[in-house]
C-alpha positions as CSV (number, residue, x, y, z in Angstrom):
1,M,-60.6,-48.7,112.2
2,Y,-62.1,-46.0,109.9
3,G,-58.9,-45.3,108.3
4,G,-58.4,-48.9,107.4
5,E,-62.0,-49.0,106.1
6,A,-61.3,-46.0,104.0
7,K,-58.4,-47.6,102.4
8,S,-60.2,-51.0,101.7
9,S,-63.1,-49.2,100.2
10,A,-60.9,-47.1,97.9
11,V,-59.1,-50.4,96.6
12,E,-62.6,-51.8,95.9
13,A,-63.3,-48.6,94.1
14,I,-60.2,-48.9,91.9
15,Q,-60.9,-52.5,91.2
16,A,-64.5,-51.6,90.1
17,A,-63.3,-48.9,87.9
18,K,-60.8,-51.3,86.3
19,A,-63.5,-53.6,85.6
20,G,-65.5,-50.6,84.0
21,D,-68.1,-50.6,86.7
22,F,-68.1,-46.8,87.5
23,D,-71.3,-47.0,89.5
24,K,-69.8,-49.2,91.9
25,A,-66.4,-47.4,91.9
26,D,-68.4,-44.2,92.8
27,E,-70.3,-45.9,95.5
28,R,-67.1,-47.4,97.1
29,I,-65.2,-44.0,96.9
30,K,-68.0,-42.4,98.6
31,A,-67.9,-45.0,101.3
32,A,-64.3,-44.4,101.6
33,S,-64.7,-40.6,101.9
34,Q,-67.4,-41.0,104.6
35,A,-65.0,-43.4,106.5
36,I,-62.4,-40.6,106.5
37,V,-65.0,-38.2,107.8
38,E,-65.8,-40.6,110.7
39,A,-62.0,-41.0,111.4
40,H,-61.7,-37.3,111.4
41,H,-64.4,-36.9,114.0
42,G,-62.5,-39.2,116.4
43,Q,-59.2,-37.2,115.7
44,T,-61.1,-33.8,116.3
45,D,-62.6,-35.1,119.6
46,L,-59.1,-35.9,120.9
47,L,-57.6,-32.6,119.7
48,T,-60.4,-30.7,121.3
49,K,-60.0,-32.5,124.6
50,A,-56.3,-31.8,124.5
51,A,-56.9,-28.1,123.5
52,N,-59.3,-27.7,126.4
53,G,-56.6,-28.9,128.9
54,E,-57.7,-32.4,129.3
55,E,-54.8,-35.0,129.4
56,V,-54.9,-37.1,126.4
57,P,-52.5,-40.1,126.8
58,V,-50.6,-41.0,123.8
59,S,-50.3,-44.7,123.1
60,I,-48.8,-46.8,120.3
61,Y,-52.5,-47.5,119.4
62,M,-53.1,-43.7,118.9
63,V,-49.9,-43.5,116.8
64,H,-51.2,-46.5,114.8
65,A,-54.6,-44.9,114.4
66,Q,-53.1,-41.8,113.2
67,D,-50.9,-43.6,110.6
68,H,-54.0,-45.4,109.3
69,L,-55.9,-42.2,109.0
70,M,-53.2,-40.4,107.0
71,T,-52.5,-43.3,104.8
72,G,-56.3,-43.6,104.2
73,I,-56.6,-39.9,103.2
74,A,-53.6,-40.3,100.8
75,F,-54.9,-43.6,99.4
76,V,-58.5,-42.2,98.8
77,D,-57.1,-39.0,97.1
78,L,-54.9,-41.2,94.8
79,A,-57.9,-43.7,94.1
80,K,-60.1,-40.8,93.0
81,E,-57.4,-39.8,90.5
82,I,-56.9,-43.5,89.3
83,I,-60.6,-43.9,88.9
84,E,-60.9,-40.7,86.6
85,L,-58.0,-42.2,84.5
86,Y,-60.0,-45.2,84.1
87,R,-63.1,-43.3,83.0
88,V,-61.2,-41.6,80.2
89,M,-58.9,-44.4,79.1
90,P,-60.1,-46.2,75.9
91,K,-61.1,-49.8,76.4
92,Q,-58.5,-52.2,75.0
């Protein structure tokens, strides 16, 4: 859930930057980054359990969640770069 939220917030950040609203872009990218942190907490909990010998069943839902997390991370990183490009591009 948090991985998808991160990606959605990053898309909103890019759209805001494209419109020249950098305050909103900064706020949405901050929200995206916080969603990634929350997703990492869930991932870390599961990794800790597995490292401590607890059985952590892997399901298609777990794989799907990991996919969303990794995609979210990549998308947020790319969104930050796109926002910076919009900051320095001259308005046309």
